[in-house]
N, C-alpha and C positions, 0 to 999 in steps of 0.2 A: 636518259638517252632519247627515249621516244618523245619527251617534251621538247628536245632540241629540234627534232624532225617536225613536230607540230608547229613550233614557233617559226621555223624557217619557212614552212609552207604558208603560214598565216601572213608573214611578211611579203612573200612573193605574190600571194593572191591579192593582198591589199594594194600592192603596186600595180597589178593588172587592172584593178578597179579604178585607181587614180588615172592610169593611162586611158582607159575607156572614157572616163568623164572628161579628160582633157580633149580627146578626139571629138566628143560630142559638142563641146563648146564651139567648135569651128563650123558646126552645121546650123545654117540660118533657119530660124523659125518664123520670121516676119517681124519680130521685135528687135530693135537695135541693141547691140551689145558690143562693147569694145573687144571682147574676146573673139568676136567673129574675124577680126583682121589683125589683132596685135602680133600674132606669130607669122604673118604673111612675110615671105622673103622678098626683099627689095634690094636691087643692086645699087649700092651707093659707095662712092669713093673706091671703086675697084674690087669690092667684095660684097658678098651677100649678107644682109643684116635683117633682123626682125624689124618689122615696121615700128614697133614700140620703142626700138632703140634709136630711131632717126626722126620720130615725130611724136607729138602729143596727140592722144586719141580721146575724144569725148563724145557723149551722147546728148546733144542739146535738145532734141525732141525724141519721142518714142519711136519714130520711124526714120531717124537720121543719125549718121555717124559723121563727126567732123574730125578731119585729120589735119593738124597744123605741123608741118615740117619744121624741125629746129633750124634747118638751112633752107630758106625759101627757094633756092635754085634746084632743089631736088623734087619740087612738087609735081613736075611733069613725069618724072621717073616713077614716083609713087602712084600717080594716076594710072600710068600704063601697067604697073604691077597689079593694081586692083582690077583693071579691066581684064587682064589675061588670066587672073586666078579663076578657078572653076567655082565661083561663088554666086554667079548671076548678078553681079553688081554693076552699076553704071555710075562711076565717079565723075564729078564735075569740078573743074578747077575754078575757084572763086578767089581772086586776089592772091594772097599768100597761103591759102588753105585748099583742101580738097574736101568737098562735101559729097556724101553718099546718101541718096534717098533709097529707102528700102520699101519697095511696093510689096503688098502681100503676095506670097508665092502662088502661082497658078496651081490648078488641081494636078496637072501633070508634074510640075516641079515638086509639089508636096509628096506625090507618089514616089518620085525619084529620091527625095530626101528620106522618106520612110524606109526605102530599100537600103540606103546607106546606113541608117541607124541599125537596121536588122543585121546587116553584114558585120558592122563593128561589134554588135552584141554577140553574134555567133563566134567571131574571132576571139573575143574575150573569154567566152565559155570554153572554147577549145584550149586556150592557154591555161585555164583553171583545171580542165580535165588532165592536161599534160602534167601539171604540177602535182595533181593527185596521184597520177600513175608513178611519177618519180618518188613521191613520199612512200607509197606502198612498196615500191621496190626496195627502198632503204630499210623499211621495217622488216620485210621478208629476209633481207640480208642479215639483219641483226638477229632474227629468230634462228636462222641457219647457223650463224656463228656461235659455236658451242663454248667459245672461250669467255663469253660474257654471261651474265645471269638474266638474259632477256628470254622469258618463257613464251610459249605459244599463246597462252592466255593473255599475257601482256601485249603480245603482237596483235591479237584480235581486238583488244580494247583500243589500242593505238589506231588500228585501221578504222574502227568505228568512229573514233574522234576525227580522223581525217575525212571520212565520209560525211560526217555532220558538218564539218567546216566547209567542205565542197558544196553541200546543199545550201548552206547559209549564203555563201558568196555568190553562187549561181542565182539564188533568189534576189539578192541585192542587184545583180546585173539586170535581171528581168524587170525589177521595179524601176530602175533608172531608165531602161529602154522604154517601158510603158509611159513613164512621165514625159520623156522626150517626144514620143509618138503623139501624145495628146497635145503637146505644145505645137507640133507641126500641124495637126488637124485643126487646132483652134486658130491658126494663123490666117484663116480665110477672111 
């Protein structure tokens, strides 16, 4: 029974880390990456679509992203969506494509990006702590339920396992955050 709680907590915490990493991919560090824009919402054909669904995205140079719409008539809509996104990008329409030059972020912008990373990191840690709290509540309920053979000693061991898992996952989040922060600082 306690293994089920641990397994469920592990799954939820892993999903939290995956979500955190996905969120971080959208934060610009000065290096061009397709993940910076591929999930950007663009209004095409009367509905909102991910940019990757309406255009091919490539990185021809380390500081450039090239967006080639599958339908060339949507290039201006794509350029407008890129301009209005809060990414600090300046897209330029060239023929049937949209080219984005990525200048290195200013010191002020790097500070702003670092703040974003810290906030995402803290939000992820809060989600992890909430999952820990839920798991501990489940274990406490199993200990109190006298109809099963779940002893207090087994409850303490299970709580210890949940605490160890929480520490490991929190450390992974901090490591990912530190790595992203160094990428931002190195982008000068």
